[in-house]
Phi, psi and omega in degrees: 000136178292155177297144175237002183221152167265130178218157188217153180253019176208156180290161173283138176249350181211169186304318184283006171248346181287164184250133187273138169230156180191155179239022181093351180214314182257128181240153176217143173247115189261123185272326177068041177291164181281302180262350178225126172256134177233131170238112176281126186257149172206161184210138193295333183261007178281077186249136164278168176095189185197161175293154181211147176241022181238030188272342182278137176300128183291345181258001186299311186297318183290331183269348183304309180294331178293315180294319177301315181299317179298318180294318179294332179276356181081016179263069192292317182295321178296318178297319180299315181296316180294320178297319179298329181280329193240342189260330182300155177288165181237062182293134179252335183210052187298308175089184181197155167288137185242150176287151181259174175301163174259152167268128180237127175242125176251114188269154176267123167064032177265130174230175184207093169288326174243127183225139173204137171226147183201161174240117178269111182293334181288323182255343184072027181251136168261134180230135178238121180245115174242090189054241181264008174267117187233134173238136175235128187230139179213161172243110187273122171284317179301326185248358169073017184231161163268136181229142177223131174246130183242128175229161180201164178277002178218163181304139183272141171214139178196163169249152184219146174205164170254116188214188174056066182229151174272351187279140170292130182164186184214145173258135176227149174277144178241181182298329182234014179170225186226153175222137172239133175235124182200190181227142176273078180235149177198168187249353182284320184245357180210193190268004180078000182240323183268141178163165185289144166290137181237126177233127177242135175234134180231123182242138178250121179253113188262140165256098187077172177080188184225156174236129180236136179262145182207092179066250180255021184225148168240151179235128176253137180221141171068024183273146173280324177201156180222135170252129178251128178241133181234130176228148181229138173229149172228170178261021176300137180059030172083010179289158173272106188299306181294319180299319179297310182299316182291322179294321179298316178293319182296328183272352183293130178279187175297160189300317183297320178294316179298316180298313181298318179295321179298312183296316179300315179297314183295313183291335178299337176260310187295326186278004178289333183232137176228132179234125180236113179246002180148178183288141177293152172263124187278067179220156175303153186298322180294325177292320179297318179296318179296320178296321177299318179296333180274357176107002177282140176285143174204077183296328179294328177295325177293319175297320177296320179297322176300311181292330176296320176298321175292318179302314181294326176296315178296316183289335187256342188211112178240167184303329182257012178295138183288335179223154176284180179296124176276187182307322180250027181063228174254014177251155188213113181272358179084350182276312180297320180286345182258013177224187188294342183295308194080139175274080188233213179243108179270127187257012179253022160154327194296313180293322177299313183295333178304337184247017180293336181276353193283296189291306181296330181274016174063038178232044187303319184293342178292343177279348187308314180298335177293327183289317175297321177299317179295323178297319177293318181296322178295327178291310180293327181291344176296317180296319179295318179301317182287311185290321188266327187240354184061034187241158171278186180069210183217159180214148169218157191247238191272323183226154172214171185232191184293344183251006176086037173306132185229356178289168174300163172294167188284351183235144173284154183099340177213336192273350188254056176267092191289340181255021177299316178293320178298318178301312181296324181295341177299336178298328179298316181290320178303316179298319177296316182301322181283327186252337179056042179267104184290329176298314176300316181300315183291315191272326186249309189282310189298317179303323179288315179297320178298317179296322177296321178292319180299320177298310183298323179297328177277332189274324182295139180227154179284134173277148195289335187282311185246353182077010178294146173279129182225156177263152176148168002288136182203171180244148172271109191303140331255044193264167177225159181235166175260117177293164181306331179271007178091355180292139176277121183224154175238331183280134184208170170252133172079038175295151185294324179298314179298322178298316181296319181286327175297314177302315183296310184294317180293321178294313183294317179299320178296314180297315182296316179298323178293317178299318184275347180070042183229168168052056180298324180293319179295320177302315181296317178298316182295318180295320179294320180292319179303321182294341183256003180294151179295150179280161167292146184227147180255130185273181187291343176269003185084008183269157170289125182293138177274336180237168181301323178257161187277066178280151168275148176292139174294329178231094184298342181262014187296145184289332184275135172227062189298332182293340180281004172299342175293340176269313177209131011278347178284169176235036179286339175235122179221154180297330184273319184273325183226068187299324181292319178291324178297320178294322178296323176295319178297322177297319177302314179298314181299317181294320179297313182294328183280343183291137178301132178081022180311131185276075181283113178220177194301308184290333178292315179299317177297318180297313181295325176298318178294318177302311184293328175297316178292331176276005172067032178244090184294325181293320177290323176299316179297323177304316182287324175296318178297317177297321179301314182286315188280325189243350183225017173228151189264190181306320179272013179067009172284136183282155182218152170274128191289135174303141183097351179248137177057034174084003181281132178274340179214169176299134183235128179302137175218127186297330194296330179295318179295311181289318180295321177297318178298317178298321180292322177298318177299321179296331178293331186261333185204132174228151181207153179229010181099337177243329185229138176244120182256127183266128178051053186291333184221052180286122179297150183294336181274347178272078188287319182227140179178181179202156173216137177237137169097004177295148179257146175236151178302144183102002178085036182249148170240135191231132170248137182229141171229137176228149181226135179051038175079008181230153178304130174259311181202145173231135174243120186237117181251144182246137174288326187230170169300130189204158172230136179204162174260135171259130179244137167227115186057240186258013183241141184233140173230139180263140181221158176234139182240145163270162179305131178070007179283146177242131171256136177248123180230156172230186188291345177293338177287349187243022176285134182292000000 
């Protein structure tokens, strides 16, 4: 049986050793100390800042044609300077998600000759065993609270408080617990005045014993058992912060009822997929990770990491979550929000990567909050499209916030990613491809996709030499090139990433309109524009060019390879259909890794694993997954952005490595494009025997796979709807037709040439 839990034989001493729980909105990091328990709290709507409609540079529109002209004339340094003066956004109160106070419990007389703490991914329960002192902690989605039950072989006693916070506010003791009232305000990313009201309520339910209040502390004495309930409310989107927290506590049932509802809810999602890559290693998780880093094989740890990515998706993003997964999901270590990044929504890969585990991992509904977010972003992005570009439709750039900020980022060199919103909008189409829900396509996805296409149709301009339609001025996130005169520049016309996203949005909008039978004139415009897009080009090093011209990178070791989006998540470049371009993409990857000082970080390893899976190289994909776990994930297996990269002074938690890694592992085992389902496309040579159940494929399919001695043994493919598709295994394809809910069982004999 594959491992289902992370476990440790010592308490956590720091954030990256604590264990995460979450209910799609409220998050906790559980330390599991012996004499002190700490739960670090965070909540997705605890945002500083405020909405604004003055973020676009007032001179951008007038200078746009001037900058384009300079770029077309090859006067790159002049264009760069003018762009730096006129194009960046002017955020005044952008804000960030902020960490909340911690709950701290100091116990009387607890020791531990035997100690164990663990997180069971199957049940979503954290358990801490200190001899006969036991704590069980969960984050309930059905009831909206964090709950902890404490039992012991002797009467329980402890003091408790909510403390250690950057937020202005106060903790007070109440008759049955603790209350914190404060504001999510800070001065690094906003004005220090605007931000959400934050209310925390903590209730202690005693079995025997007494509770005494004392200022900002409560003391429990002589209890047989204690249940701790934590609820958080904010006034984001007009909610009553205190009212929400108090209602959640008032509605909470007894612990056993709450626990049972939590497990049933959690397992309804987690148990959809099972991955078995080999026998578990009977060692604590931190020891297993260290052994992997030293070169020991542990395929079961990789399977556990895959399920951990799914667990974090479930814990961080539910159908009713008010916001999608931010840079740090619903957990907050205080580092991203305390530096120049902001714990926000990055649109130049991170937010997209946050959801890579969702569709293929049978967690489609976990993407739902992203769709509502995109609808809001498309509304705010209409103003930016009009004010900055004189264009219809909508646009968003490199970063956005809880209120749909859509202007460029505040700095040149990273902030002018004009297709960031278009990239994120591809998630809408991906969801449709997997589920084929035309009502969803009509009501939610298509209006946003149409607006993205309308913007691009107005924004694309012909370059003078070949008449190709190109985007710009824009940046290829977050990279820079060396102009022919040696000047370091980032702003260009016709970057490959923009070309790939223009192709994707125009193609998808055409397909969607055709399915829905609408907008024939828009379809014609989109098809005509697609035919005029610039081609992919191979440079003098054999690499896929990142820019229209064969520029050298200013930083050959840069972490971003945005032009390879044509390989993943798109399929504009594939080994079978475009082998020369696929080889050029592989050369790009090789050159980046070989460059001195390669910026190897969590999302890059996940990204490269996905690229290699699409390039059908399972061994190289596994190399990057192994590096992700061993070199870019911590003791608690949470992925991190490495200190020293992108201005970070220390390792900073980032959700995208966990989710992106899980998505890449799924791509190694199953790929689909809506017409063809490929079985075991990038199976590593060392994964000789294994199985996976419940992976999803585009077209409404669920797939179970078993392999023996490195070859397909059996595939079971079930269809949600009446369907026809091709199944591919290696170089052989077979066509099949399904009735609704029908399952076809095939083995490798079906794929003999």
